[in-house]
C-alpha positions in Angstrom: 0.0 0.0 0.0 1.2 3.5 -0.8 -0.2 6.8 0.5 0.9 10.0 -1.0 0.3 13.7 -1.0 1.6 16.2 -3.6 2.1 19.9 -2.9 1.5 22.8 -3.3 -2.1 22.5 -2.4 -4.8 24.2 -4.5 -8.3 24.3 -3.1 -10.1 25.4 -6.2 -8.8 22.9 -8.7 -6.7 19.8 -9.0 -3.2 21.1 -9.8 -1.3 19.5 -12.7 1.0 17.6 -10.3 -1.9 16.0 -8.5 -3.5 15.0 -11.8 -0.2 13.5 -12.9 0.1 11.5 -9.7 -3.5 10.2 -9.9 -3.0 9.2 -13.6 0.1 7.1 -12.6 -1.7 5.1 -10.0 -4.7 4.6 -12.2 -2.6 3.4 -15.1 -0.7 1.1 -12.8 -4.0 -0.8 -12.1 -3.9 -0.1 -8.4 -7.0 0.2 -6.2 -7.2 3.9 -5.4 -8.9 5.7 -2.6 -8.8 9.6 -2.6 -9.0 11.2 0.8 -9.1 14.8 2.1 -5.4 14.8 3.0 -3.9 12.3 0.5 -4.4 9.4 -1.8 -4.0 5.7 -1.0 -3.4 2.9 -3.5 -3.2 -0.8 -3.0 -1.6 -3.5 -5.2 1.1 -6.0 -5.5 4.6 -4.9 -4.2 6.1 -4.7 -7.7 3.2 -2.6 -9.0 3.5 -0.2 -6.0 7.3 0.2 -6.4 7.0 0.9 -10.1 4.2 3.3 -9.6 6.0 5.2 -6.8 9.0 5.7 -9.0 6.9 7.0 -11.9 4.7 9.1 -9.6 7.7 10.9 -8.2 9.2 11.7 -11.6 5.9 12.8 -13.3 4.6 14.8 -10.3 7.8 16.7 -10.0 7.9 17.3 -13.8 4.3 18.6 -13.5 5.3 21.2 -10.8 5.1 19.5 -7.4 7.4 21.1 -4.8 6.9 18.4 -2.3 5.7 14.8 -2.3 5.1 12.9 0.9 5.1 9.1 0.4 4.4 6.3 2.8 4.7 2.7 1.7 3.2 0.0 4.0 3.4 -3.8 3.6 0.0 -5.2 4.6 -0.5 -8.8 5.6 -3.1 -10.6 3.5 -5.6 -10.5 6.3 -5.2 -6.8 6.6 -6.0 -6.2 2.9 -9.0 -8.5 3.2 -10.3 -6.6 6.2 -9.9 -3.2 4.4 -11.6 -4.5 1.3 -14.6 -5.5 3.5 -14.7 -1.9 4.9 -13.1 -2.8 8.3 -10.2 -1.1 10.1 -6.7 -2.4 10.4 -6.2 -0.5 13.7 -3.6 1.8 12.3 -3.4 5.5 13.1 -5.2 8.1 11.0 -4.3 8.9 7.4 -5.9 8.4 4.1 -8.8 6.0 4.0 
């Protein structure tokens, strides 16, 4: 699982760097959840690693000045619980 936020924030529109980041995770075939403070995406480890590399390059090229990224390895039972709408007991963050 990867969670990311691109900056600078723009409240009125999606800035080009945010659009570029979202396009990367969509094209990678990841399950995407957009939250108020960031975006989360789930997939296989190799998918995530490839997407993060591309996301960093393309978001920076599109004008991002900061990209916060958190990568988590979820046990299979955690991903099944999340898919069913349950909680994994982690602290806050992007849904």
